[in-house]
GUTI-264645 format. One record per residue (C-alpha): x, y, z; residue number from 1; residue in three letters. Coordinates in nm, 2 decimals. Layout:
u=X&v=Y&w=Z&num=NUM&residuo=ALA;
...
END
This chain:
u=6.81&v=-3.74&w=-4.57&num=1&residuo=UNK;
u=6.46&v=-3.63&w=-4.42&num=2&residuo=UNK;
u=6.22&v=-3.51&w=-4.60&num=3&residuo=UNK;
u=6.16&v=-3.15&w=-4.57&num=4&residuo=UNK;
u=5.80&v=-3.02&w=-4.49&num=5&residuo=UNK;
u=5.62&v=-2.84&w=-4.72&num=6&residuo=UNK;
u=5.65&v=-2.50&w=-4.76&num=7&residuo=UNK;
u=5.48&v=-2.33&w=-4.44&num=8&residuo=UNK;
u=5.31&v=-2.01&w=-4.66&num=9&residuo=UNK;
u=5.14&v=-2.30&w=-4.87&num=10&residuo=UNK;
u=5.01&v=-2.51&w=-4.58&num=11&residuo=UNK;
u=4.93&v=-2.19&w=-4.38&num=12&residuo=UNK;
u=4.72&v=-2.11&w=-4.72&num=13&residuo=UNK;
u=4.52&v=-2.42&w=-4.73&num=14&residuo=UNK;
u=4.48&v=-2.48&w=-4.35&num=15&residuo=UNK;
u=4.35&v=-2.11&w=-4.35&num=16&residuo=UNK;
u=4.10&v=-2.19&w=-4.62&num=17&residuo=UNK;
u=3.95&v=-2.48&w=-4.46&num=18&residuo=UNK;
u=3.97&v=-2.33&w=-4.10&num=19&residuo=UNK;
u=3.79&v=-2.05&w=-4.24&num=20&residuo=UNK;
u=3.47&v=-2.24&w=-4.37&num=21&residuo=UNK;
u=3.48&v=-2.37&w=-4.00&num=22&residuo=UNK;
u=3.50&v=-2.05&w=-3.84&num=23&residuo=UNK;
u=3.21&v=-1.95&w=-4.05&num=24&residuo=UNK;
u=3.02&v=-2.23&w=-3.96&num=25&residuo=UNK;
u=3.12&v=-2.21&w=-3.57&num=26&residuo=UNK;
u=3.00&v=-1.82&w=-3.57&num=27&residuo=UNK;
u=2.66&v=-1.92&w=-3.72&num=28&residuo=UNK;
u=2.62&v=-2.23&w=-3.46&num=29&residuo=UNK;
u=2.67&v=-1.97&w=-3.17&num=30&residuo=UNK;
u=2.40&v=-1.75&w=-3.32&num=31&residuo=UNK;
u=2.18&v=-2.04&w=-3.38&num=32&residuo=UNK;
u=2.26&v=-2.12&w=-3.01&num=33&residuo=UNK;
u=2.21&v=-1.79&w=-2.84&num=34&residuo=UNK;
u=1.87&v=-1.73&w=-2.99&num=35&residuo=UNK;
u=1.72&v=-2.05&w=-2.91&num=36&residuo=UNK;
u=1.49&v=-2.10&w=-2.60&num=37&residuo=UNK;
u=1.63&v=-2.44&w=-2.51&num=38&residuo=UNK;
u=1.99&v=-2.36&w=-2.56&num=39&residuo=UNK;
u=2.03&v=-1.98&w=-2.50&num=40&residuo=UNK;
u=2.09&v=-1.97&w=-2.13&num=41&residuo=UNK;
u=2.32&v=-2.26&w=-2.08&num=42&residuo=UNK;
u=2.52&v=-2.10&w=-2.38&num=43&residuo=UNK;
u=2.58&v=-1.76&w=-2.18&num=44&residuo=UNK;
u=2.57&v=-1.98&w=-1.82&num=45&residuo=UNK;
u=2.87&v=-2.15&w=-1.94&num=46&residuo=UNK;
u=3.11&v=-1.90&w=-2.11&num=47&residuo=UNK;
u=3.06&v=-1.69&w=-1.73&num=48&residuo=UNK;
u=3.13&v=-2.04&w=-1.58&num=49&residuo=UNK;
u=3.45&v=-2.01&w=-1.33&num=50&residuo=UNK;
u=3.68&v=-2.22&w=-1.32&num=51&residuo=UNK;
u=3.95&v=-2.08&w=-1.13&num=52&residuo=UNK;
u=4.19&v=-1.99&w=-0.99&num=53&residuo=UNK;
u=4.22&v=-1.63&w=-0.93&num=54&residuo=UNK;
u=4.57&v=-1.60&w=-1.14&num=55&residuo=UNK;
u=4.54&v=-1.21&w=-1.12&num=56&residuo=UNK;
u=4.35&v=-0.98&w=-0.91&num=57&residuo=UNK;
u=4.36&v=-0.76&w=-1.22&num=58&residuo=UNK;
u=4.08&v=-1.03&w=-1.41&num=59&residuo=UNK;
u=3.96&v=-1.20&w=-1.07&num=60&residuo=UNK;
u=3.85&v=-1.55&w=-1.10&num=61&residuo=UNK;
u=3.89&v=-1.73&w=-1.44&num=62&residuo=UNK;
u=3.62&v=-1.80&w=-1.61&num=63&residuo=UNK;
u=3.55&v=-2.04&w=-1.96&num=64&residuo=UNK;
u=3.54&v=-1.71&w=-2.13&num=65&residuo=UNK;
u=3.88&v=-1.58&w=-1.97&num=66&residuo=UNK;
u=4.08&v=-1.88&w=-2.06&num=67&residuo=UNK;
u=3.94&v=-1.91&w=-2.45&num=68&residuo=UNK;
u=4.02&v=-1.49&w=-2.47&num=69&residuo=UNK;
u=4.35&v=-1.48&w=-2.29&num=70&residuo=UNK;
u=4.49&v=-1.85&w=-2.31&num=71&residuo=UNK;
u=4.38&v=-2.00&w=-2.60&num=72&residuo=UNK;
u=4.45&v=-1.69&w=-2.83&num=73&residuo=UNK;
u=4.78&v=-1.63&w=-2.67&num=74&residuo=UNK;
u=4.84&v=-1.97&w=-2.83&num=75&residuo=UNK;
u=4.67&v=-1.82&w=-3.16&num=76&residuo=UNK;
u=4.94&v=-1.48&w=-3.14&num=77&residuo=UNK;
u=5.18&v=-1.70&w=-3.07&num=78&residuo=UNK;
u=5.16&v=-1.85&w=-3.46&num=79&residuo=UNK;
u=5.08&v=-1.48&w=-3.56&num=80&residuo=UNK;
u=5.43&v=-1.39&w=-3.42&num=81&residuo=UNK;
u=5.58&v=-1.71&w=-3.58&num=82&residuo=UNK;
u=5.44&v=-1.61&w=-3.93&num=83&residuo=UNK;
u=5.53&v=-1.22&w=-3.91&num=84&residuo=UNK;
u=5.89&v=-1.38&w=-3.82&num=85&residuo=UNK;
u=5.93&v=-1.60&w=-4.08&num=86&residuo=UNK;
u=5.76&v=-1.38&w=-4.36&num=87&residuo=UNK;
u=6.02&v=-1.07&w=-4.25&num=88&residuo=UNK;
u=6.34&v=-1.31&w=-4.20&num=89&residuo=UNK;
u=6.27&v=-1.57&w=-4.48&num=90&residuo=UNK;
u=5.98&v=-1.48&w=-4.67&num=91&residuo=UNK;
u=5.79&v=-1.23&w=-4.87&num=92&residuo=UNK;
u=5.86&v=-0.95&w=-4.66&num=93&residuo=UNK;
u=6.24&v=-1.01&w=-4.65&num=94&residuo=UNK;
u=6.34&v=-0.71&w=-4.88&num=95&residuo=UNK;
u=6.19&v=-0.35&w=-4.81&num=96&residuo=UNK;
u=6.06&v=-0.37&w=-5.22&num=97&residuo=UNK;
u=5.88&v=-0.66&w=-5.17&num=98&residuo=UNK;
u=5.70&v=-0.52&w=-4.85&num=99&residuo=UNK;
u=5.63&v=-0.15&w=-5.00&num=100&residuo=UNK;
u=5.29&v=-0.25&w=-5.09&num=101&residuo=UNK;
u=5.16&v=-0.45&w=-4.85&num=102&residuo=UNK;
u=5.29&v=-0.22&w=-4.55&num=103&residuo=UNK;
u=5.12&v=0.09&w=-4.72&num=104&residuo=UNK;
u=4.77&v=-0.11&w=-4.78&num=105&residuo=UNK;
u=4.78&v=-0.25&w=-4.46&num=106&residuo=UNK;
u=4.82&v=0.08&w=-4.30&num=107&residuo=UNK;
u=4.55&v=0.28&w=-4.48&num=108&residuo=UNK;
u=4.35&v=-0.04&w=-4.45&num=109&residuo=UNK;
u=4.37&v=0.02&w=-4.06&num=110&residuo=UNK;
u=4.37&v=0.43&w=-4.06&num=111&residuo=UNK;
u=4.05&v=0.45&w=-4.28&num=112&residuo=UNK;
u=3.82&v=0.26&w=-4.09&num=113&residuo=UNK;
u=3.96&v=0.41&w=-3.79&num=114&residuo=UNK;
u=3.89&v=0.75&w=-3.91&num=115&residuo=UNK;
u=3.49&v=0.65&w=-4.05&num=116&residuo=UNK;
u=3.43&v=0.49&w=-3.72&num=117&residuo=UNK;
u=3.56&v=0.81&w=-3.53&num=118&residuo=UNK;
u=3.37&v=1.07&w=-3.73&num=119&residuo=UNK;
u=3.03&v=0.83&w=-3.71&num=120&residuo=UNK;
u=3.07&v=0.81&w=-3.32&num=121&residuo=UNK;
u=3.19&v=1.17&w=-3.26&num=122&residuo=UNK;
u=3.02&v=1.34&w=-2.99&num=123&residuo=UNK;
u=2.85&v=1.00&w=-2.81&num=124&residuo=UNK;
u=3.05&v=1.01&w=-2.49&num=125&residuo=UNK;
u=3.24&v=0.66&w=-2.40&num=126&residuo=UNK;
u=3.25&v=0.50&w=-2.76&num=127&residuo=UNK;
u=3.59&v=0.65&w=-2.91&num=128&residuo=UNK;
u=3.78&v=0.35&w=-2.72&num=129&residuo=UNK;
u=3.64&v=0.12&w=-3.01&num=130&residuo=UNK;
u=3.84&v=0.30&w=-3.31&num=131&residuo=UNK;
u=4.08&v=0.00&w=-3.34&num=132&residuo=UNK;
u=3.72&v=-0.22&w=-3.43&num=133&residuo=UNK;
u=3.69&v=-0.20&w=-3.76&num=134&residuo=UNK;
u=4.07&v=-0.18&w=-3.84&num=135&residuo=UNK;
u=4.14&v=-0.55&w=-3.80&num=136&residuo=UNK;
u=4.11&v=-0.84&w=-4.11&num=137&residuo=UNK;
u=4.04&v=-1.20&w=-4.03&num=138&residuo=UNK;
u=4.27&v=-1.39&w=-4.22&num=139&residuo=UNK;
u=4.10&v=-1.73&w=-4.21&num=140&residuo=UNK;
u=3.75&v=-1.61&w=-4.30&num=141&residuo=UNK;
u=3.89&v=-1.40&w=-4.61&num=142&residuo=UNK;
u=4.10&v=-1.69&w=-4.74&num=143&residuo=UNK;
u=3.81&v=-1.89&w=-4.66&num=144&residuo=UNK;
u=3.57&v=-1.70&w=-4.94&num=145&residuo=UNK;
u=3.84&v=-1.71&w=-5.15&num=146&residuo=UNK;
u=3.90&v=-2.07&w=-5.13&num=147&residuo=UNK;
u=3.49&v=-2.10&w=-5.24&num=148&residuo=UNK;
u=3.60&v=-1.91&w=-5.53&num=149&residuo=UNK;
u=3.87&v=-2.18&w=-5.65&num=150&residuo=UNK;
u=4.07&v=-2.07&w=-5.96&num=151&residuo=UNK;
u=3.87&v=-1.74&w=-6.01&num=152&residuo=UNK;
u=4.09&v=-1.55&w=-5.73&num=153&residuo=UNK;
u=4.48&v=-1.59&w=-5.86&num=154&residuo=UNK;
u=4.70&v=-1.72&w=-5.61&num=155&residuo=UNK;
u=4.94&v=-1.38&w=-5.61&num=156&residuo=UNK;
u=4.58&v=-1.22&w=-5.52&num=157&residuo=UNK;
u=4.58&v=-1.48&w=-5.19&num=158&residuo=UNK;
u=4.97&v=-1.44&w=-5.14&num=159&residuo=UNK;
u=4.88&v=-1.04&w=-5.10&num=160&residuo=UNK;
u=4.61&v=-1.05&w=-4.94&num=161&residuo=UNK;
u=4.78&v=-1.27&w=-4.69&num=162&residuo=UNK;
u=5.07&v=-1.08&w=-4.65&num=163&residuo=UNK;
u=4.83&v=-0.79&w=-4.59&num=164&residuo=UNK;
u=4.70&v=-0.94&w=-4.31&num=165&residuo=UNK;
u=5.02&v=-1.02&w=-4.13&num=166&residuo=UNK;
u=5.10&v=-0.69&w=-4.13&num=167&residuo=UNK;
u=4.77&v=-0.57&w=-4.05&num=168&residuo=UNK;
u=4.83&v=-0.82&w=-3.71&num=169&residuo=UNK;
u=5.15&v=-0.64&w=-3.65&num=170&residuo=UNK;
u=4.96&v=-0.34&w=-3.61&num=171&residuo=UNK;
u=4.66&v=-0.49&w=-3.42&num=172&residuo=UNK;
u=4.94&v=-0.65&w=-3.17&num=173&residuo=UNK;
u=5.09&v=-0.29&w=-3.10&num=174&residuo=UNK;
u=4.76&v=-0.15&w=-3.05&num=175&residuo=UNK;
u=4.65&v=-0.44&w=-2.79&num=176&residuo=UNK;
u=4.97&v=-0.35&w=-2.61&num=177&residuo=UNK;
u=4.93&v=0.00&w=-2.60&num=178&residuo=UNK;
u=4.58&v=0.11&w=-2.66&num=179&residuo=UNK;
u=4.42&v=-0.14&w=-2.42&num=180&residuo=UNK;
u=4.61&v=-0.15&w=-2.14&num=181&residuo=UNK;
u=4.46&v=0.01&w=-1.79&num=182&residuo=UNK;
u=4.71&v=-0.06&w=-1.51&num=183&residuo=UNK;
u=5.05&v=-0.18&w=-1.48&num=184&residuo=UNK;
u=5.21&v=-0.45&w=-1.24&num=185&residuo=UNK;
u=5.54&v=-0.32&w=-1.27&num=186&residuo=UNK;
u=5.71&v=-0.62&w=-1.09&num=187&residuo=UNK;
u=5.51&v=-0.85&w=-1.34&num=188&residuo=UNK;
u=5.64&v=-0.71&w=-1.60&num=189&residuo=UNK;
u=5.99&v=-0.66&w=-1.48&num=190&residuo=UNK;
u=5.98&v=-1.06&w=-1.46&num=191&residuo=UNK;
u=5.84&v=-1.08&w=-1.80&num=192&residuo=UNK;
u=6.13&v=-0.89&w=-1.94&num=193&residuo=UNK;
u=6.33&v=-1.11&w=-1.76&num=194&residuo=UNK;
u=6.19&v=-1.45&w=-1.88&num=195&residuo=UNK;
u=6.23&v=-1.27&w=-2.24&num=196&residuo=UNK;
u=6.57&v=-1.19&w=-2.19&num=197&residuo=UNK;
u=6.64&v=-1.56&w=-2.11&num=198&residuo=UNK;
u=6.49&v=-1.65&w=-2.42&num=199&residuo=UNK;
u=6.73&v=-1.42&w=-2.63&num=200&residuo=UNK;
u=7.01&v=-1.52&w=-2.47&num=201&residuo=UNK;
u=6.94&v=-1.85&w=-2.53&num=202&residuo=UNK;
u=6.86&v=-1.80&w=-2.91&num=203&residuo=UNK;
u=7.15&v=-1.60&w=-2.94&num=204&residuo=UNK;
u=7.38&v=-1.94&w=-2.77&num=205&residuo=UNK;
u=7.24&v=-2.14&w=-3.07&num=206&residuo=UNK;
u=6.99&v=-2.38&w=-2.84&num=207&residuo=UNK;
u=6.77&v=-2.48&w=-3.06&num=208&residuo=UNK;
u=6.56&v=-2.70&w=-2.87&num=209&residuo=UNK;
u=6.16&v=-2.64&w=-2.88&num=210&residuo=UNK;
u=6.07&v=-2.74&w=-2.55&num=211&residuo=UNK;
u=6.25&v=-2.51&w=-2.37&num=212&residuo=UNK;
u=6.14&v=-2.20&w=-2.56&num=213&residuo=UNK;
u=5.75&v=-2.33&w=-2.51&num=214&residuo=UNK;
u=5.80&v=-2.38&w=-2.10&num=215&residuo=UNK;
u=5.96&v=-2.04&w=-2.13&num=216&residuo=UNK;
u=5.64&v=-1.88&w=-2.31&num=217&residuo=UNK;
u=5.42&v=-2.04&w=-2.07&num=218&residuo=UNK;
u=5.62&v=-1.84&w=-1.77&num=219&residuo=UNK;
u=5.60&v=-1.55&w=-2.02&num=220&residuo=UNK;
u=5.23&v=-1.57&w=-2.05&num=221&residuo=UNK;
u=5.18&v=-1.58&w=-1.70&num=222&residuo=UNK;
u=5.39&v=-1.28&w=-1.62&num=223&residuo=UNK;
u=5.22&v=-1.12&w=-1.90&num=224&residuo=UNK;
u=4.91&v=-1.19&w=-1.76&num=225&residuo=UNK;
u=5.00&v=-1.07&w=-1.41&num=226&residuo=UNK;
u=5.10&v=-0.76&w=-1.52&num=227&residuo=UNK;
u=4.82&v=-0.64&w=-1.73&num=228&residuo=UNK;
u=4.95&v=-0.59&w=-2.04&num=229&residuo=UNK;
u=4.69&v=-0.80&w=-2.24&num=230&residuo=UNK;
u=4.81&v=-1.22&w=-2.23&num=231&residuo=UNK;
u=4.82&v=-1.24&w=-2.59&num=232&residuo=UNK;
u=5.12&v=-1.00&w=-2.63&num=233&residuo=UNK;
u=5.34&v=-1.27&w=-2.50&num=234&residuo=UNK;
u=5.25&v=-1.51&w=-2.75&num=235&residuo=UNK;
u=5.41&v=-1.28&w=-3.02&num=236&residuo=UNK;
u=5.69&v=-1.20&w=-2.77&num=237&residuo=UNK;
u=5.77&v=-1.55&w=-2.72&num=238&residuo=UNK;
u=5.80&v=-1.60&w=-3.15&num=239&residuo=UNK;
u=6.00&v=-1.31&w=-3.23&num=240&residuo=UNK;
u=6.27&v=-1.53&w=-2.97&num=241&residuo=UNK;
u=6.21&v=-1.89&w=-3.17&num=242&residuo=UNK;
u=6.52&v=-1.95&w=-3.37&num=243&residuo=UNK;
u=6.50&v=-1.99&w=-3.73&num=244&residuo=UNK;
u=6.68&v=-2.15&w=-4.03&num=245&residuo=UNK;
u=6.68&v=-1.98&w=-4.35&num=246&residuo=UNK;
u=6.62&v=-2.16&w=-4.65&num=247&residuo=UNK;
u=6.58&v=-1.91&w=-4.96&num=248&residuo=UNK;
u=6.46&v=-2.06&w=-5.25&num=249&residuo=UNK;
u=6.38&v=-2.40&w=-5.11&num=250&residuo=UNK;
u=6.07&v=-2.57&w=-4.87&num=251&residuo=UNK;
u=6.10&v=-2.47&w=-4.51&num=252&residuo=UNK;
u=6.41&v=-2.64&w=-4.33&num=253&residuo=UNK;
u=6.31&v=-2.98&w=-4.11&num=254&residuo=UNK;
u=6.57&v=-2.86&w=-3.86&num=255&residuo=UNK;
u=6.46&v=-2.50&w=-3.80&num=256&residuo=UNK;
u=6.27&v=-2.46&w=-3.48&num=257&residuo=UNK;
u=6.01&v=-2.18&w=-3.60&num=258&residuo=UNK;
u=5.94&v=-2.38&w=-3.92&num=259&residuo=UNK;
u=5.86&v=-2.67&w=-3.68&num=260&residuo=UNK;
u=5.68&v=-2.51&w=-3.47&num=261&residuo=UNK;
u=5.47&v=-2.32&w=-3.70&num=262&residuo=UNK;
u=5.37&v=-2.66&w=-3.92&num=263&residuo=UNK;
u=5.25&v=-2.80&w=-3.55&num=264&residuo=UNK;
u=5.05&v=-2.49&w=-3.48&num=265&residuo=UNK;
u=4.86&v=-2.46&w=-3.78&num=266&residuo=UNK;
u=4.61&v=-2.75&w=-3.75&num=267&residuo=UNK;
u=4.55&v=-2.66&w=-3.38&num=268&residuo=UNK;
u=4.50&v=-2.28&w=-3.46&num=269&residuo=UNK;
u=4.28&v=-2.35&w=-3.79&num=270&residuo=UNK;
u=4.07&v=-2.62&w=-3.65&num=271&residuo=UNK;
u=4.03&v=-2.58&w=-3.28&num=272&residuo=UNK;
u=4.13&v=-2.24&w=-3.13&num=273&residuo=UNK;
u=4.01&v=-1.98&w=-3.39&num=274&residuo=UNK;
u=3.64&v=-2.14&w=-3.41&num=275&residuo=UNK;
u=3.64&v=-2.20&w=-3.08&num=276&residuo=UNK;
u=3.69&v=-1.85&w=-3.03&num=277&residuo=UNK;
u=3.44&v=-1.75&w=-3.27&num=278&residuo=UNK;
u=3.15&v=-2.00&w=-3.14&num=279&residuo=UNK;
u=3.24&v=-1.85&w=-2.76&num=280&residuo=UNK;
u=3.26&v=-1.48&w=-2.89&num=281&residuo=UNK;
u=2.98&v=-1.46&w=-3.17&num=282&residuo=UNK;
u=2.68&v=-1.53&w=-3.01&num=283&residuo=UNK;
u=2.44&v=-1.26&w=-2.93&num=284&residuo=UNK;
u=2.10&v=-1.28&w=-2.83&num=285&residuo=UNK;
u=1.84&v=-1.10&w=-3.04&num=286&residuo=UNK;
u=1.55&v=-1.19&w=-2.82&num=287&residuo=UNK;
u=1.38&v=-0.79&w=-2.76&num=288&residuo=UNK;
u=1.61&v=-0.63&w=-3.00&num=289&residuo=UNK;
u=1.52&v=-0.41&w=-3.27&num=290&residuo=UNK;
u=1.63&v=-0.36&w=-3.64&num=291&residuo=UNK;
u=1.67&v=-0.01&w=-3.58&num=292&residuo=UNK;
u=1.99&v=-0.10&w=-3.35&num=293&residuo=UNK;
u=2.16&v=-0.14&w=-3.63&num=294&residuo=UNK;
u=2.17&v=0.24&w=-3.68&num=295&residuo=UNK;
u=2.27&v=0.29&w=-3.33&num=296&residuo=UNK;
u=2.64&v=0.51&w=-3.36&num=297&residuo=UNK;
u=2.86&v=0.21&w=-3.24&num=298&residuo=UNK;
u=2.74&v=-0.09&w=-3.47&num=299&residuo=UNK;
u=2.70&v=0.18&w=-3.77&num=300&residuo=UNK;
u=3.05&v=0.26&w=-3.73&num=301&residuo=UNK;
u=3.19&v=-0.07&w=-3.70&num=302&residuo=UNK;
u=2.99&v=-0.19&w=-4.01&num=303&residuo=UNK;
u=3.04&v=0.14&w=-4.22&num=304&residuo=UNK;
u=3.45&v=0.12&w=-4.12&num=305&residuo=UNK;
u=3.48&v=-0.25&w=-4.16&num=306&residuo=UNK;
u=3.32&v=-0.24&w=-4.52&num=307&residuo=UNK;
u=3.40&v=0.09&w=-4.68&num=308&residuo=UNK;
u=3.70&v=0.18&w=-4.46&num=309&residuo=UNK;
u=3.89&v=-0.13&w=-4.59&num=310&residuo=UNK;
u=3.81&v=-0.12&w=-4.97&num=311&residuo=UNK;
u=3.85&v=0.25&w=-4.95&num=312&residuo=UNK;
u=4.21&v=0.22&w=-4.77&num=313&residuo=UNK;
u=4.35&v=-0.07&w=-4.92&num=314&residuo=UNK;
u=4.21&v=-0.02&w=-5.28&num=315&residuo=UNK;
u=4.31&v=0.34&w=-5.32&num=316&residuo=UNK;
u=4.63&v=0.30&w=-5.18&num=317&residuo=UNK;
u=4.73&v=-0.01&w=-5.41&num=318&residuo=UNK;
u=4.63&v=0.22&w=-5.71&num=319&residuo=UNK;
u=4.79&v=0.51&w=-5.56&num=320&residuo=UNK;
u=5.12&v=0.27&w=-5.54&num=321&residuo=UNK;
u=5.11&v=0.15&w=-5.88&num=322&residuo=UNK;
u=4.99&v=0.47&w=-6.06&num=323&residuo=UNK;
u=5.29&v=0.66&w=-5.87&num=324&residuo=UNK;
u=5.55&v=0.39&w=-5.96&num=325&residuo=UNK;
u=5.63&v=0.34&w=-5.57&num=326&residuo=UNK;
u=5.52&v=-0.05&w=-5.63&num=327&residuo=UNK;
u=5.37&v=-0.24&w=-5.82&num=328&residuo=UNK;
u=5.01&v=-0.42&w=-5.81&num=329&residuo=UNK;
u=4.97&v=-0.81&w=-5.79&num=330&residuo=UNK;
u=5.09&v=-0.99&w=-6.08&num=331&residuo=UNK;
u=4.86&v=-1.16&w=-6.26&num=332&residuo=UNK;
u=4.54&v=-0.99&w=-6.11&num=333&residuo=UNK;
u=4.31&v=-0.73&w=-6.26&num=334&residuo=UNK;
u=4.21&v=-0.42&w=-6.09&num=335&residuo=UNK;
u=3.88&v=-0.56&w=-6.05&num=336&residuo=UNK;
u=4.01&v=-0.85&w=-5.85&num=337&residuo=UNK;
u=4.18&v=-0.66&w=-5.62&num=338&residuo=UNK;
u=3.89&v=-0.43&w=-5.56&num=339&residuo=UNK;
u=3.71&v=-0.76&w=-5.48&num=340&residuo=UNK;
u=3.99&v=-0.88&w=-5.22&num=341&residuo=UNK;
u=4.00&v=-0.53&w=-5.09&num=342&residuo=UNK;
u=3.61&v=-0.59&w=-5.00&num=343&residuo=UNK;
u=3.73&v=-0.92&w=-4.84&num=344&residuo=UNK;
u=4.00&v=-0.76&w=-4.60&num=345&residuo=UNK;
u=3.69&v=-0.58&w=-4.44&num=346&residuo=UNK;
u=3.63&v=-0.92&w=-4.28&num=347&residuo=UNK;
u=3.74&v=-0.84&w=-3.95&num=348&residuo=UNK;
u=3.56&v=-1.11&w=-3.75&num=349&residuo=UNK;
u=3.82&v=-1.28&w=-3.51&num=350&residuo=UNK;
u=4.03&v=-0.97&w=-3.46&num=351&residuo=UNK;
u=3.73&v=-0.75&w=-3.45&num=352&residuo=UNK;
u=3.57&v=-0.91&w=-3.18&num=353&residuo=UNK;
u=3.83&v=-0.97&w=-2.98&num=354&residuo=UNK;
u=3.94&v=-0.61&w=-2.98&num=355&residuo=UNK;
u=3.58&v=-0.52&w=-2.91&num=356&residuo=UNK;
u=3.57&v=-0.72&w=-2.59&num=357&residuo=UNK;
u=3.89&v=-0.49&w=-2.52&num=358&residuo=UNK;
u=3.74&v=-0.18&w=-2.56&num=359&residuo=UNK;
u=3.42&v=-0.21&w=-2.37&num=360&residuo=UNK;
u=3.50&v=-0.46&w=-2.06&num=361&residuo=UNK;
u=3.23&v=-0.56&w=-1.86&num=362&residuo=UNK;
u=2.98&v=-0.37&w=-2.05&num=363&residuo=UNK;
u=2.76&v=-0.63&w=-2.24&num=364&residuo=UNK;
u=2.55&v=-0.40&w=-2.40&num=365&residuo=UNK;
u=2.82&v=-0.23&w=-2.58&num=366&residuo=UNK;
u=2.97&v=-0.56&w=-2.63&num=367&residuo=UNK;
u=2.66&v=-0.71&w=-2.80&num=368&residuo=UNK;
u=2.63&v=-0.39&w=-3.03&num=369&residuo=UNK;
u=2.98&v=-0.43&w=-3.13&num=370&residuo=UNK;
u=2.90&v=-0.82&w=-3.23&num=371&residuo=UNK;
u=2.65&v=-0.71&w=-3.44&num=372&residuo=UNK;
u=2.83&v=-0.44&w=-3.60&num=373&residuo=UNK;
u=3.12&v=-0.66&w=-3.68&num=374&residuo=UNK;
u=2.87&v=-0.93&w=-3.80&num=375&residuo=UNK;
u=2.72&v=-0.69&w=-4.01&num=376&residuo=UNK;
u=3.03&v=-0.55&w=-4.19&num=377&residuo=UNK;
u=3.18&v=-0.87&w=-4.22&num=378&residuo=UNK;
u=2.91&v=-1.03&w=-4.44&num=379&residuo=UNK;
u=2.86&v=-0.75&w=-4.64&num=380&residuo=UNK;
u=3.25&v=-0.73&w=-4.69&num=381&residuo=UNK;
u=3.26&v=-1.11&w=-4.74&num=382&residuo=UNK;
u=2.91&v=-1.16&w=-4.97&num=383&residuo=UNK;
u=2.95&v=-0.84&w=-5.21&num=384&residuo=UNK;
u=3.35&v=-0.93&w=-5.22&num=385&residuo=UNK;
u=3.26&v=-1.25&w=-5.31&num=386&residuo=UNK;
u=3.02&v=-1.15&w=-5.62&num=387&residuo=UNK;
u=3.33&v=-0.89&w=-5.73&num=388&residuo=UNK;
u=3.56&v=-1.18&w=-5.75&num=389&residuo=UNK;
u=3.28&v=-1.43&w=-5.89&num=390&residuo=UNK;
u=3.18&v=-1.19&w=-6.15&num=391&residuo=UNK;
u=3.56&v=-1.06&w=-6.25&num=392&residuo=UNK;
u=3.72&v=-1.19&w=-6.59&num=393&residuo=UNK;
u=3.98&v=-1.42&w=-6.50&num=394&residuo=UNK;
u=4.20&v=-1.27&w=-6.80&num=395&residuo=UNK;
u=4.44&v=-1.09&w=-6.66&num=396&residuo=UNK;
u=4.73&v=-0.89&w=-6.75&num=397&residuo=UNK;
u=5.08&v=-1.03&w=-6.68&num=398&residuo=UNK;
u=5.29&v=-0.75&w=-6.47&num=399&residuo=UNK;
u=5.64&v=-0.77&w=-6.37&num=400&residuo=UNK;
u=5.73&v=-0.85&w=-6.06&num=401&residuo=UNK;
u=6.08&v=-0.70&w=-5.87&num=402&residuo=UNK;
u=6.35&v=-0.95&w=-5.81&num=403&residuo=UNK;
u=6.34&v=-1.20&w=-5.52&num=404&residuo=UNK;
u=6.55&v=-1.25&w=-5.26&num=405&residuo=UNK;
u=6.38&v=-1.63&w=-5.28&num=406&residuo=UNK;
u=6.58&v=-1.68&w=-5.60&num=407&residuo=UNK;
u=6.92&v=-1.69&w=-5.40&num=408&residuo=UNK;
u=7.09&v=-2.04&w=-5.36&num=409&residuo=UNK;
u=6.98&v=-2.23&w=-5.06&num=410&residuo=UNK;
u=7.23&v=-2.19&w=-4.81&num=411&residuo=UNK;
u=7.14&v=-2.24&w=-4.42&num=412&residuo=UNK;
u=7.19&v=-2.00&w=-4.22&num=413&residuo=UNK;
u=7.12&v=-1.90&w=-3.84&num=414&residuo=UNK;
u=6.93&v=-1.61&w=-3.77&num=415&residuo=UNK;
u=6.89&v=-1.44&w=-3.48&num=416&residuo=UNK;
u=6.56&v=-1.19&w=-3.35&num=417&residuo=UNK;
END
């Protein structure tokens, strides 16, 4: 018998931890290159370099930046979709009793930052569209910080933060699909729906050859890109159609297409796609800028939303859920550690920058302000979260967790979307 690969979730945490550190380095390099006299002009010229062709008249000629944000990030969202499906079908979110706390925490962690953003920007015309910017969590960055802490961050806290981020990603995908789509090409959207239907039929028919799904995923991306809906949504939709074989209580099955694809994409996403995105989107020239720009409504609203909104929403919802008996807090984690993890959820970096580009397309001034707000809020969340967790007592109470479906005996079963 072939040896099964290690757990996808364990591989995810390991790759995201190292990938998060690489992402931090890529973002720092982008800021350095964007502000050095000898490299600044070349950096921005490279990003806006036209590579052709014109795939969609909505976007015009393809540029390096467009390829990164719409094509490479579609692969990132494909992996996000695979994680979402695995967790809901065969993972920690497979039952409602395990979904309660992450869903409530993620929802509160998106709503409170958005409310803070709208409160700060109220009365300022043209800024309302950025309400979703501080609602996102960058799991790679957050897990990277937790990795630096080592054993001071209990495993249950890492798993909880991961599941919250996965639910958060679901909300972000829905927001991108609904809130940031201006015009629709009905024919292209219909063709995308047709491709999706073909993938569904193949799945139901028991076709498990990955290359077929990957070819159709590329075609799906093309039609979604033409339609005007953001092309990264195609990655999540394609992931939902990839077959999965359940392996409750056991490592991932080698004959499960979803598990194989997820394991293959992990290193590509963590060590190439996300750092490249960070390098291409984190660079902002500070030449001629005054520090007072951080007090402008847009960057201030984003920074406050990320730093205060996330910790209030997530920590507050966990406390209420635990006190009311709706759900138990993460096992073996004390309240100080949970508060520290709630702070780390305020690292919005990748997703926040991504949504910021969608919220203010073509407005370089506002996009730069978005970058400053995201960097300020994310850095504050990372530093304070790290300090809280670093100083927290490691003596944690043992909390009984609800029974898990993962204790069931292993029995491979084909599960359709």
